[in-house]
C-alpha positions as CSV (number, residue, x, y, z in Angstrom):
1,X,51.1,95.8,320.4
2,X,52.5,99.2,319.6
3,X,56.2,98.9,319.0
4,X,58.6,96.8,316.9
5,X,59.2,93.7,317.0
6,X,62.8,92.1,317.6
7,X,65.4,90.5,315.3
8,X,67.0,88.1,317.5
9,X,69.0,86.7,314.2
10,X,69.2,88.2,310.1
11,X,70.7,87.3,307.5
12,X,71.1,87.6,304.4
13,X,73.8,86.3,301.5
14,X,74.9,83.9,298.7
15,X,74.1,80.2,297.9
16,X,75.6,79.1,295.6
17,X,78.0,81.4,295.7
18,X,80.0,81.9,292.6
19,X,83.7,83.1,293.7
20,X,85.2,85.9,292.8
21,X,89.1,85.9,293.1
22,X,89.5,89.7,293.7
23,X,86.5,90.7,296.5
24,X,87.9,91.1,299.6
25,X,85.9,88.4,302.2
26,X,83.4,91.3,303.3
27,X,81.8,91.4,299.9
28,X,79.3,90.1,298.2
29,X,79.5,90.1,293.8
30,X,76.4,89.0,293.6
31,X,77.2,87.4,290.4
32,X,76.8,84.1,287.1
33,X,80.4,83.4,287.5
34,X,80.7,80.5,284.9
35,X,76.4,78.9,285.6
36,X,74.0,80.1,283.7
37,X,71.3,81.5,286.3
38,X,73.9,82.5,289.1
39,X,74.2,83.2,292.9
40,X,70.8,82.7,294.3
41,X,71.1,85.1,297.0
42,X,69.2,83.6,300.4
43,X,67.7,85.3,303.3
44,X,66.4,84.8,306.9
45,X,64.7,86.0,310.3
46,X,64.3,84.6,313.8
47,X,62.2,87.3,315.7
48,X,63.4,86.9,319.3
49,X,60.7,86.1,322.5
50,X,58.9,83.9,320.1
51,X,57.2,86.0,318.7
52,X,56.0,85.1,315.6
53,X,57.1,86.2,311.6
54,X,53.9,86.7,310.4
55,X,55.2,88.3,306.9
56,X,58.5,88.5,305.2
57,X,60.3,89.4,302.1
58,X,62.6,90.7,300.3
59,X,63.0,93.9,298.2
60,X,64.9,94.5,295.5
61,X,63.4,98.3,294.6
62,X,67.0,99.5,293.8
63,X,67.6,96.2,291.5
64,X,64.8,98.0,289.5
65,X,62.1,95.3,290.7
66,X,60.0,94.3,293.6
67,X,59.8,92.4,296.6
68,X,60.4,88.5,297.2
69,X,58.6,87.1,300.2
70,X,60.0,84.3,301.9
71,X,58.3,81.6,303.5
72,X,56.2,81.9,307.0
73,X,55.3,79.0,308.9
74,X,53.6,80.5,311.8
75,X,56.8,79.9,314.4
76,X,59.2,83.0,315.1
77,X,61.6,82.0,311.5
78,X,61.0,83.2,308.1
79,X,63.7,82.2,304.8
80,X,63.2,82.2,302.1
81,X,61.8,78.4,299.8
82,X,65.5,78.5,297.7
83,X,67.9,81.1,296.4
84,X,67.2,83.9,294.5
85,X,69.0,83.9,291.3
86,X,70.5,87.0,290.1
87,X,69.6,86.4,286.3
88,X,66.5,86.4,287.4
89,X,67.4,90.2,287.7
90,X,67.5,93.4,285.4
91,X,70.4,92.9,283.4
92,X,72.8,94.7,285.5
93,X,76.2,95.2,284.3
94,X,76.9,98.0,285.7
95,X,79.5,96.8,288.9
96,X,77.9,98.9,290.9
97,X,77.0,98.6,294.7
98,X,73.1,98.2,295.6
99,X,71.0,97.5,298.4
100,X,69.1,94.2,299.1
101,X,66.3,95.0,301.6
102,X,64.8,92.1,304.1
103,X,61.5,93.3,305.6
104,X,59.6,90.9,308.7
105,X,56.3,92.0,310.3
106,X,54.6,91.0,313.2
107,X,50.7,89.7,313.4
108,X,50.0,93.0,314.7
109,X,51.7,94.7,311.9
110,X,54.8,95.9,313.4
111,X,57.7,95.6,311.0
112,X,61.3,95.6,311.2
113,X,63.9,95.6,309.1
114,X,67.2,95.0,307.3
115,X,69.3,95.3,304.5
116,X,72.9,94.4,302.5
117,X,75.1,96.2,300.3
118,X,76.8,94.3,297.4
119,X,78.0,95.1,294.4
120,X,75.8,93.0,291.3
121,X,76.8,92.1,287.3
122,X,74.4,89.5,285.6
123,X,75.7,89.9,282.4
124,X,78.8,87.6,280.4
125,X,80.4,88.7,278.5
126,X,80.1,87.2,274.4
127,X,82.9,87.7,271.4
128,X,81.7,90.8,269.7
129,X,84.5,90.9,266.9
130,X,87.2,88.2,265.6
131,X,89.2,89.4,262.7
132,X,93.2,88.1,261.2
133,X,95.1,90.4,260.2
134,X,97.8,87.8,258.8
135,X,99.7,87.4,261.8
136,X,97.2,89.0,264.6
137,X,94.3,88.1,266.1
138,X,92.1,90.4,268.0
139,X,88.8,89.3,269.9
140,X,86.8,92.4,270.9
141,X,83.9,91.9,273.7
142,X,80.9,92.9,275.0
143,X,82.6,94.6,278.5
144,X,85.5,95.3,280.0
145,X,87.0,92.0,281.0
146,X,89.9,91.4,284.0
147,X,93.0,90.0,281.8
148,X,94.3,88.1,284.3
149,X,92.0,86.1,284.1
150,X,93.0,84.5,280.3
151,X,93.6,81.1,280.0
152,X,95.1,80.4,276.5
153,X,94.4,76.4,276.5
154,X,90.8,76.9,276.5
155,X,91.1,79.0,273.1
156,X,91.3,77.7,269.9
157,X,91.6,78.6,265.6
158,X,89.4,76.2,264.4
159,X,89.8,75.9,260.2
160,X,89.4,72.9,257.5
161,X,92.4,71.2,255.6
162,X,92.7,71.7,251.8
163,X,90.8,67.6,251.6
164,X,88.3,69.9,253.8
165,X,88.6,67.9,257.0
166,X,88.2,70.0,260.5
167,X,91.1,70.7,262.0
168,X,92.4,73.7,264.6
169,X,95.5,74.7,266.9
170,X,95.7,76.2,270.2
171,X,97.4,79.0,272.1
172,X,100.0,78.9,274.5
173,X,101.4,81.2,276.8
174,X,105.1,83.0,276.1
175,X,107.5,82.8,275.5
176,X,107.6,80.2,273.0
177,X,103.6,80.9,272.4
178,X,101.8,83.2,271.8
179,X,102.1,87.5,272.5
180,X,99.1,87.9,274.5
181,X,98.0,91.9,274.4
182,X,94.8,93.2,276.2
183,X,93.5,96.3,275.8
184,X,90.0,97.0,277.4
185,X,87.2,94.9,276.4
186,X,89.7,93.6,273.5
187,X,93.0,92.2,273.3
188,X,95.4,90.4,271.1
189,X,97.0,87.2,270.2
190,X,100.1,87.5,268.0
191,X,100.3,83.9,265.9
192,X,103.8,82.0,265.8
193,X,105.1,80.9,263.2
194,X,105.1,77.7,263.3
195,X,101.2,78.3,263.8
196,X,100.5,80.2,260.6
197,X,102.5,77.8,258.7
198,X,100.5,75.1,259.5
199,X,97.6,77.9,258.9
200,X,98.6,78.7,255.5
201,X,98.4,74.8,254.8
202,X,94.5,75.8,255.4
203,X,92.0,75.9,252.7
204,X,91.5,79.4,253.2
205,X,88.6,80.0,254.5
206,X,86.0,79.6,256.7
207,X,88.3,80.1,259.8
208,X,86.7,80.8,263.6
209,X,87.5,81.3,266.9
210,X,86.8,78.7,269.5
211,X,86.0,79.2,273.1
212,X,85.5,76.8,275.3
213,X,85.8,76.1,279.8
214,X,88.3,73.0,279.9
215,X,89.9,72.0,283.1
216,X,87.5,73.5,285.2
217,X,89.1,77.0,283.7
218,X,87.4,80.2,282.3
219,X,88.5,81.3,278.8
220,X,88.3,84.6,280.7
221,X,86.3,86.9,282.3
222,X,84.5,90.4,282.9
223,X,85.6,92.8,285.7
224,X,83.0,90.8,288.2
225,X,83.7,87.0,288.0
226,X,81.5,86.3,285.2
227,X,83.1,83.8,282.3
228,X,83.0,84.3,278.6
229,X,80.7,81.0,277.3
230,X,81.8,78.8,275.4
231,X,81.7,79.1,271.5
232,X,82.1,76.3,269.3
233,X,82.1,78.5,266.0
234,X,82.5,82.5,265.8
235,X,83.0,83.4,262.8
236,X,86.7,85.3,262.4
237,X,86.9,88.4,260.0
238,X,90.1,87.9,257.7
239,X,91.1,91.9,256.9
240,X,94.6,91.0,255.1
241,X,94.8,87.7,253.1
242,X,98.4,88.5,252.1
243,X,99.2,87.0,254.0
244,X,98.9,83.6,253.2
245,X,99.8,84.4,249.0
246,X,104.1,83.8,247.9
247,X,106.3,87.1,249.0
248,X,107.4,88.5,246.0
249,X,110.6,90.4,245.3
250,X,109.1,94.0,245.3
251,X,112.7,96.0,245.0
252,X,117.0,95.8,243.7
253,X,118.7,97.8,243.8
254,X,122.6,97.7,242.7
255,X,124.9,100.2,244.4
256,X,128.8,100.4,244.4
257,X,131.3,102.7,246.1
258,X,133.7,101.3,243.1
259,X,136.6,100.1,243.5
260,X,136.0,99.2,247.6
261,X,132.8,97.5,247.2
262,X,128.9,96.7,245.2
263,X,126.1,96.0,246.6
264,X,123.2,94.3,245.7
265,X,119.5,95.1,247.6
266,X,116.3,93.1,247.2
267,X,113.1,93.8,249.4
268,X,110.9,91.0,249.7
269,X,106.9,92.1,250.7
270,X,106.6,89.3,253.5
271,X,109.1,88.2,255.9
272,X,111.3,85.5,254.3
273,X,112.6,82.5,255.8
274,X,116.6,83.5,256.6
275,X,117.9,80.8,256.8
276,X,116.3,79.5,253.0
277,X,118.4,81.4,250.6
278,X,120.0,79.9,248.1
279,X,122.6,82.3,246.4
280,X,123.3,80.5,243.3
281,X,119.4,79.6,243.1
282,X,119.8,83.7,241.1
283,X,121.5,85.5,238.2
284,X,122.1,89.1,237.2
285,X,120.7,89.4,233.5
286,X,121.4,92.8,231.1
287,X,118.3,92.0,229.5
288,X,115.2,89.4,228.8
289,X,117.1,85.8,227.9
290,X,114.9,83.7,226.6
291,X,117.5,81.0,225.9
292,X,116.5,78.4,229.5
293,X,120.6,78.8,229.7
294,X,120.1,79.5,232.8
295,X,117.7,77.2,234.6
296,X,120.6,74.0,234.5
297,X,123.7,76.0,233.1
298,X,125.6,78.8,233.9
299,X,126.9,80.9,231.2
300,X,129.0,83.7,233.1
301,X,129.0,86.2,229.8
302,X,125.4,86.4,229.6
303,X,124.1,86.6,233.6
304,X,126.0,86.8,237.3
305,X,125.1,83.8,239.2
306,X,125.8,83.9,241.9
307,X,128.8,82.7,244.1
308,X,128.8,81.2,247.5
309,X,132.8,78.8,247.1
310,X,133.2,78.2,250.9
311,X,136.5,78.1,249.6
312,X,137.2,80.6,248.2
313,X,136.7,84.5,248.9
314,X,137.8,86.1,245.5
315,X,134.5,83.3,244.5
316,X,132.1,83.7,247.3
317,X,129.7,87.1,247.9
318,X,128.1,87.9,251.3
319,X,124.5,87.4,252.0
320,X,122.8,89.1,255.2
321,X,119.5,90.2,256.4
322,X,119.5,93.6,257.4
323,X,115.6,92.9,258.4
324,X,113.2,89.9,256.9
325,X,112.3,91.6,254.5
326,X,115.8,92.6,253.6
327,X,118.6,90.8,252.0
328,X,122.4,92.5,251.0
329,X,124.5,90.7,248.3
330,X,127.9,92.1,248.6
331,X,130.2,91.3,245.8
332,X,133.4,89.7,245.9
333,X,136.6,90.7,244.2
334,X,135.7,88.7,240.7
335,X,131.6,89.7,240.7
336,X,132.8,93.1,241.6
337,X,134.6,92.8,238.1
338,X,131.8,91.6,236.4
339,X,129.8,94.2,237.1
340,X,131.7,96.4,235.7
341,X,133.1,95.3,232.5
342,X,129.0,94.3,231.3
343,X,127.3,97.2,232.6
344,X,129.9,99.4,231.9
345,X,128.8,103.4,232.4
346,X,126.8,103.0,229.3
347,X,122.9,104.3,230.8
348,X,121.8,102.3,228.4
349,X,122.3,99.1,229.9
350,X,120.0,98.0,233.4
351,X,120.6,94.8,235.5
352,X,117.8,92.6,235.9
353,X,116.6,90.0,238.6
354,X,116.2,86.0,237.6
355,X,115.5,82.8,239.2
356,X,117.0,80.2,237.7
357,X,115.0,76.9,238.1
358,X,111.4,77.3,239.6
359,X,112.1,73.8,241.0
360,X,114.0,75.2,242.9
361,X,113.3,78.6,244.5
362,X,115.8,80.4,245.4
363,X,113.9,81.6,249.3
364,X,110.9,80.7,251.2
365,X,109.1,82.9,253.3
366,X,108.6,82.2,256.7
367,X,105.9,80.0,256.4
368,X,108.1,78.2,254.0
369,X,106.3,79.4,250.6
370,X,108.9,79.3,247.9
371,X,109.2,83.0,246.8
372,X,107.0,83.9,243.6
373,X,109.7,83.1,240.7
374,X,110.6,85.5,238.3
375,X,111.3,84.0,235.0
376,X,114.7,84.9,233.2
377,X,112.1,86.4,230.6
378,X,110.9,88.6,232.2
379,X,112.9,89.6,234.5
380,X,113.3,92.3,237.5
381,X,114.7,96.0,236.5
382,X,117.2,96.8,238.8
383,X,117.9,100.5,240.1
384,X,121.4,101.1,240.1
385,X,124.3,104.3,240.2
386,X,127.7,104.2,238.5
387,X,131.2,106.2,239.5
388,X,131.9,109.1,237.3
389,X,133.7,108.4,234.5
390,X,137.2,109.5,234.9
391,X,140.0,107.8,235.6
392,X,143.9,109.3,234.3
393,X,147.4,107.4,234.9
394,X,149.8,107.9,237.4
395,X,152.9,109.8,236.8
396,X,155.9,110.1,239.6
397,X,157.6,109.1,241.7
398,X,157.5,105.6,240.1
399,X,154.7,105.5,236.9
400,X,155.4,106.1,233.6
401,X,158.1,103.9,234.1
402,X,160.0,103.4,230.7
403,X,163.1,100.6,231.3
404,X,165.6,100.6,228.2
405,X,167.0,98.0,228.6
406,X,164.1,95.4,229.1
407,X,162.3,96.7,226.5
408,X,159.1,98.2,228.7
409,X,157.2,100.6,229.4
410,X,154.6,100.4,232.6
411,X,152.1,102.1,233.0
412,X,150.4,102.7,236.8
413,X,146.6,104.1,237.1
414,X,144.4,105.0,239.5
415,X,141.2,102.3,238.0
416,X,141.5,98.9,236.6
417,X,142.4,99.5,232.6
418,X,140.1,97.1,230.7
419,X,143.3,94.1,228.5
420,X,141.1,91.8,227.5
421,X,138.2,91.4,226.1
422,X,138.4,87.8,226.2
423,X,134.7,85.4,227.5
424,X,134.3,84.4,230.5
425,X,134.5,80.9,232.0
426,X,132.8,79.3,235.6
427,X,132.1,76.1,237.2
428,X,128.4,75.5,237.3
429,X,128.2,72.3,239.4
430,X,129.3,74.7,242.8
431,X,128.8,77.7,240.9
432,X,132.0,80.2,240.6
433,X,133.1,82.7,238.4
434,X,136.7,82.0,235.9
435,X,137.3,85.4,235.1
436,X,138.4,85.7,230.9
437,X,142.2,84.7,229.8
438,X,143.9,87.8,228.1
439,X,144.6,86.0,224.4
440,X,146.5,87.9,221.5
441,X,143.2,87.4,219.7
442,X,141.3,89.6,222.4
443,X,144.4,91.7,223.5
444,X,143.6,96.1,223.7
445,X,144.5,97.4,220.7
446,X,144.2,101.3,221.6
447,X,147.4,102.3,222.7
448,X,149.5,101.7,219.5
449,X,150.6,105.1,218.1
450,X,148.5,106.8,221.2
451,X,151.9,107.4,223.4
452,X,154.8,110.2,222.7
453,X,158.1,109.9,223.9
454,X,159.4,113.6,224.2
455,X,162.6,114.3,225.0
456,X,162.7,117.5,225.9
457,X,166.5,119.3,225.6
458,X,166.0,118.6,221.6
459,X,162.2,119.5,221.1
460,X,162.4,115.7,220.1
461,X,159.2,113.3,219.6
462,X,158.8,110.2,219.3
463,X,155.1,108.3,218.2
464,X,156.0,105.5,220.5
465,X,154.1,102.0,218.1
466,X,154.6,99.1,220.6
467,X,154.3,95.7,219.9
468,X,151.4,94.1,220.7
469,X,150.5,93.4,224.1
470,X,152.3,90.7,225.8
471,X,149.7,88.3,228.1
472,X,152.4,86.6,229.8
473,X,153.5,90.1,230.7
474,X,149.3,90.4,231.3
475,X,148.2,88.0,232.7
476,X,145.1,90.2,234.4
477,X,141.6,90.7,231.8
478,X,142.4,94.1,233.5
479,X,145.2,95.8,235.6
480,X,145.5,98.7,237.3
481,X,149.0,98.1,235.9
482,X,149.6,97.1,232.4
483,X,153.1,96.5,230.8
484,X,153.8,97.9,227.0
485,X,156.9,96.0,225.2
486,X,159.1,97.8,223.2
487,X,159.3,97.0,219.6
488,X,162.9,97.0,217.2
489,X,162.1,100.3,215.7
490,X,160.9,102.2,219.0
491,X,164.1,100.6,220.4
492,X,165.9,102.3,217.6
493,X,164.7,105.5,217.8
494,X,165.2,105.9,221.3
495,X,169.0,105.4,221.3
496,X,169.2,107.3,218.6
497,X,167.9,109.9,220.9
498,X,170.3,108.9,223.1
499,X,172.8,109.1,221.1
500,X,172.6,112.3,220.0
501,X,172.0,113.6,223.4
502,X,173.9,112.3,225.4
503,X,172.1,114.0,229.0
504,X,168.4,114.0,227.8
505,X,165.7,114.9,229.4
506,X,162.2,112.7,229.1
507,X,158.9,113.6,229.4
508,X,155.6,111.3,228.1
509,X,152.5,111.9,226.3
510,X,149.7,109.2,226.7
511,X,146.8,110.3,224.2
512,X,142.9,110.6,226.3
513,X,141.4,107.2,224.7
514,X,144.6,105.6,224.6
515,X,143.4,103.1,227.0
516,X,139.4,102.8,228.2
517,X,138.7,101.5,232.1
518,X,137.2,97.7,232.8
519,X,133.5,100.2,232.5
520,X,134.7,101.1,229.5
521,X,135.1,104.9,230.2
522,X,138.5,106.7,228.1
523,X,141.5,107.8,229.7
524,X,141.7,111.6,230.6
525,X,145.2,112.6,229.0
526,X,148.7,112.2,230.4
527,X,148.9,115.5,230.9
528,X,145.5,116.9,230.6
529,X,146.6,120.3,230.5
530,X,148.4,118.7,226.9
531,X,151.8,119.6,228.4
532,X,154.0,116.3,228.5
533,X,154.0,114.8,232.0
534,X,157.2,113.4,234.0
535,X,158.0,109.9,233.6
536,X,160.7,107.7,234.9
537,X,163.5,105.4,232.9
538,X,166.1,103.4,233.9
539,X,168.6,102.5,230.8
540,X,169.5,98.9,232.4
541,X,173.0,97.4,231.9
542,X,173.6,94.9,228.5
543,X,173.8,91.7,229.1
544,X,177.3,91.7,226.9
545,X,179.3,94.7,226.9
546,X,180.8,95.7,224.0
547,X,184.3,93.7,222.2
548,X,186.5,93.4,220.1
549,X,185.3,93.1,216.4
550,X,188.8,93.8,214.6
551,X,192.4,95.6,214.5
552,X,193.8,96.5,211.7
553,X,196.9,98.2,211.2
554,X,198.7,100.4,207.9
555,X,201.2,98.1,208.4
556,X,200.4,94.2,208.1
557,X,202.8,93.0,210.9
558,X,205.6,92.3,211.5
559,X,205.5,96.3,211.8
560,X,208.7,98.5,210.8
561,X,209.5,101.8,212.6
562,X,207.9,104.2,211.9
563,X,207.6,108.0,213.2
564,X,204.4,110.3,213.9
565,X,201.5,110.1,213.1
566,X,203.0,107.5,209.7
567,X,201.1,104.3,211.8
568,X,197.3,104.3,211.2
569,X,195.3,102.0,213.1
570,X,191.5,101.0,214.1
571,X,190.3,99.1,216.0
572,X,186.7,98.7,215.8
573,X,184.2,96.8,218.1
574,X,180.6,95.7,218.6
575,X,178.6,97.4,220.2
576,X,176.1,95.9,223.2
577,X,172.9,95.6,222.2
578,X,170.1,95.1,223.8
579,X,167.5,92.3,223.1
580,X,169.5,92.0,219.8
581,X,169.0,95.9,219.2
582,X,172.7,97.6,218.8
583,X,172.7,99.9,221.8
584,X,175.2,103.0,220.7
585,X,178.6,103.9,222.0
586,X,179.0,106.9,222.8
587,X,182.1,108.4,220.5
588,X,182.4,111.2,222.2
589,X,183.5,110.3,225.0
590,X,186.7,109.8,223.5
591,X,188.6,105.9,224.3
592,X,192.8,106.5,224.6
593,X,194.4,103.4,222.8
594,X,197.6,102.7,223.3
595,X,200.4,100.0,222.1
596,X,202.7,98.0,223.9
597,X,204.7,94.7,224.7
598,X,203.1,91.6,225.4
599,X,206.1,89.9,227.4
600,X,206.9,92.8,229.7
601,X,203.4,94.7,229.3
602,X,205.6,98.1,228.8
603,X,204.3,100.4,227.1
604,X,205.9,101.3,223.2
605,X,203.6,104.4,221.8
606,X,200.1,105.9,222.4
607,X,197.3,107.0,220.0
608,X,196.3,110.3,218.8
609,X,192.1,110.1,217.9
610,X,191.2,110.8,214.4
611,X,187.9,110.1,214.6
612,X,185.2,107.7,214.6
613,X,182.9,106.0,212.3
614,X,180.2,103.2,212.1
615,X,180.6,100.1,209.3
616,X,177.9,97.1,208.7
617,X,179.7,94.1,208.2
618,X,178.1,90.5,207.5
619,X,174.7,92.0,209.0
620,X,176.5,93.5,211.6
621,X,177.4,96.3,213.1
622,X,180.5,98.1,214.2
623,X,181.9,101.2,215.4
624,X,185.1,102.2,214.4
625,X,187.9,104.5,216.1
626,X,190.5,105.5,214.2
627,X,194.7,106.2,215.5
628,X,198.0,107.4,214.3
629,X,200.9,106.5,216.9
630,X,201.5,110.1,218.8
631,X,205.4,109.8,218.6
632,X,207.8,107.8,216.5
633,X,208.6,103.9,217.2
634,X,211.2,103.1,219.1
635,X,213.5,101.9,216.6
636,X,215.0,98.8,219.3
637,X,212.3,96.5,219.2
638,X,213.2,92.6,217.2
639,X,210.5,91.3,216.1
640,X,208.2,91.6,219.8
641,X,205.0,90.7,220.1
642,X,203.0,93.6,221.0
643,X,199.4,94.3,222.0
644,X,196.9,97.2,221.3
645,X,194.7,98.6,223.5
646,X,191.9,100.6,224.0
647,X,190.6,102.4,227.1
648,X,187.7,103.7,228.0
649,X,184.7,102.3,225.1
650,X,181.6,104.0,226.7
651,X,178.4,102.8,225.5
652,X,175.1,106.3,225.6
653,X,174.5,104.3,228.7
654,X,177.2,104.8,230.4
655,X,178.5,101.9,230.3
656,X,182.3,101.3,230.1
657,X,185.0,98.8,229.6
658,X,188.5,97.7,228.1
659,X,189.5,96.2,225.8
660,X,192.5,94.6,224.0
661,X,193.3,93.0,220.6
662,X,197.0,90.9,220.2
663,X,195.7,90.0,216.2
664,X,195.8,92.9,213.2
665,X,194.2,92.8,209.4
666,X,196.3,95.3,207.0
667,X,194.7,98.4,206.5
668,X,194.7,99.3,203.4
669,X,192.2,95.5,202.8
670,X,189.4,96.7,204.7
671,X,186.3,95.9,202.7
672,X,182.6,95.9,203.8
673,X,181.2,93.8,201.8
674,X,183.2,90.7,202.6
675,X,183.0,88.2,205.5
676,X,185.8,89.3,207.9
677,X,185.6,93.2,206.5
678,X,188.9,92.8,204.8
679,X,189.7,90.9,201.8
680,X,193.6,90.4,203.7
681,X,192.6,86.4,203.9
682,X,193.7,85.9,208.1
683,X,194.9,88.3,210.7
684,X,197.8,88.2,212.2
685,X,199.8,88.2,215.0
686,X,200.7,92.0,216.7
687,X,205.1,91.7,216.0
688,X,206.6,95.1,216.4
689,X,210.5,95.3,214.5
690,X,211.8,98.8,213.9
691,X,215.3,97.1,213.8
692,X,216.8,97.0,210.6
693,X,218.7,94.3,209.8
694,X,222.8,94.3,210.1
695,X,224.7,91.8,206.9
696,X,226.5,89.9,209.7
697,X,229.1,87.7,206.9
698,X,229.6,87.7,203.1
699,X,231.3,84.5,202.1
700,X,233.7,83.3,200.5
701,X,235.5,86.2,201.4
702,X,233.7,88.3,204.2
703,X,233.7,91.0,201.6
704,X,233.1,91.8,197.2
705,X,235.7,92.1,195.1
706,X,236.2,92.4,191.8
707,X,234.9,88.5,190.4
708,X,233.4,87.2,187.1
709,X,230.3,87.0,186.4
710,X,228.3,84.0,187.1
711,X,229.8,84.0,190.0
712,X,227.9,82.8,193.1
713,X,227.8,85.2,197.2
714,X,226.2,85.0,200.2
715,X,225.3,87.8,202.1
716,X,224.0,86.7,206.0
717,X,221.5,88.9,207.9
718,X,221.7,89.3,211.9
719,X,217.6,88.4,211.5
720,X,215.4,86.9,209.8
721,X,215.1,88.5,205.6
722,X,211.7,88.1,204.2
723,X,212.7,86.0,201.3
724,X,209.6,87.2,198.7
725,X,212.0,90.8,198.8
726,X,214.8,90.5,195.8
727,X,217.8,92.7,196.8
728,X,219.1,94.0,194.1
729,X,223.4,95.4,193.9
C-alpha cells in the first residue's frame, strides 16, 4: 500500500487536568497545579476501516525532549498507557504556547499525524526572600505570580514566646486586617498594631514565614496555575529591629507667641498610642534635679508639672497629636506665666523635659510599651525662643492716672509687670498650679523714687516716693496694671504745687527700670525721648468740706456801735482733708463775708477782705480770713442776735462751701498755744448792740440837785447795763 491511513479518531488531552481558572475552555495549560507531578498528557488514535495501528507515538521536540510511544495491541487503536506527567518534561516556565505531535503508522509504514497547541509551565513558584522592617513583611517569589490567587489564611508568621514556646499569628484581609500590596514577583503585608503588639512580646529572633494550602486552597499561584508549595519555616530577615525598642522622646521645643500662646512640641522616635498620654507624669525643669522631688510630689517653684484639670481652664494644658510621633502641648494661662517668670529672657537659662516616675510612664507606644524614662537628674534639653525684650507704659487717654482724692497712681503697661517674688503653691493630687500670692516681704520695690511728677506751668517737679506696694490693691503677682499709693509727703507736695498754681499742667516721667515685666525685662522710660509724658489727673471730692473752726471779733459780743473799719473779724476755717492730709484753701479766690440778723436774716454789714493767713491750733491747720466792716454799723440795733456768713470758701480743687457762725471769740485773746486757740474762756453768742443807753428815771426826784454828802440816789436806764463798769459823775 502506498497511501496514508485515515485516522477515524485522534485526540490529545490532559488527565488529570489541574484546572487554571483564568484559562479559556479551548485552551490547554499543561502545568503542575497543586500537584507535584502535575497534569498528565493523554493521547489516542483509531484508524478508519479497521486498519491496524502498527505504531503510534507522541513527539515532544518543541518541549526539548524526545518521543513517547503509545500502547498498540494489533488493533485499529493506540493509546497512552498512562498520562505523561508534565514534571517529566524539562523545566519550562516561560508560559509560551508549544505543540505536541501525535503520530500513527500502519503496518505498511505509512504514517499520519495530528498536533495540539498548549501552554506549558511545569515550574512551581518558590520563596526566595522574606524580610521584616518592623511593620511590613516583604515576600519575594521566584517568578511572577497571580495576585488574585493570594489567600490570607494560608500565610503565617511563626516565632516563639519569651519562654521559648512556639507561637504564631495569621494574616487576615482588610479592612480590619492586613494591607496586601502585590508587585510582579513580590508582595507586602502590613502588620496591624495588634499583631505588632503581639510580636513584641515574642523572643526577638528568629521568626519564620509559614505557608500552607489548607482548605484545599493554594496560598498563591503563578500565572499558569502552579501553586506555591507549603513551607513550614522560611527564615524572615529582620532588616530593622528598632520597632521592638521602646519609644524615645527625641526632640523638645518651646515656642511662644507671647502673650497669646506657649506651645511645647515633643517628637517621638516611633508611633505612639495617642490615648495613653498622662500629662501630669512629666515635668519641665530649669536644670537637672537630683532631689527626686517630682517622683511622688509636686513643687512648682522647682519645675512645671503639666496641668490636666477637667474643670478649671486656667489649670488645664491642651494636648493634641499633630501626628502619631508629634505631640503638641498648649500651655494654659497659668502655665504661660510660669514659663515667663521662671525662664525669663536670660538666655543662659534653659528649659528641660523629664519624666516623673519610672513606674508611671508619660506615654506608651503603639505596641503598648512605655516611652523611655527621662530622669530628672539627666533631663532632655529643649530648644526655645524668647519674646523681644521691650515693654513700655501706656499713655493717654486713660494712663497714667493720678487720683489725688484716692491718693493713687495707676499705671498700665504693654506687658505683665512682675509685682511680687512670692513662691508658687500647688495641688499634688490632680496637679495644678496655684499662683503666688503677693506679700509685703516679696513686693516689687524698684519704683520708689523712680517716678517723677512735673507741673509744667511752674517748671516744678516732685519725685514721688510712694507707699510700699499694697497687696490688697494689687492681688496678682503679675499684672498689666499696677495701683500705687501716694505717701503723706507725696500728697502734701502735690497739694502745695496745686496751691501755688490754680491751673497746673501735669506730666510724668517713669524712669527706665522702675519695673520689670514677668520675663525680667526692665521697662522703657516714659517717655523714651526723656521728655515727660502726658497723664490724667483726677482731683476728687473730699468726703467732708471745709468747716468753721472759730469766729473772733475785735469787740467781743455784745458788739457796740462801730464806724467803717472799726470792727475787725476773722473767720477761721478747717480745710477739707484727703485721708487726713489738709487740702489747701484757694484763698486767692476770696470768699465774701457779711453780718446778718438772726431773727429776720436782714443784712447788717459787709466785710472788706484784709488778708489770709494760716495757723495751727492743737495740731490742726486753720485757714484764717480777716475782714473789716465796710460801713458803719446801724445805730438802732438793741441786743440783736446776729450771724457771720462767709460765702465761697474754695479749696484748691474748686470745691466751694458757704459757712455760718453764730458764736465768736474775743479776737484780742487769740493764742496758738492754747487748746481752743484763744485765752478767752469761751465763745459768746454774737449780739449787736449799737443803740446807746438812755436814762429812764432818777430816784428820788427825777433829777439830782444839791444834796449833802453821803446821800443816795438811783439812776435807771432803758436797758441792762454792765455792772462791772463803775460810772463816774
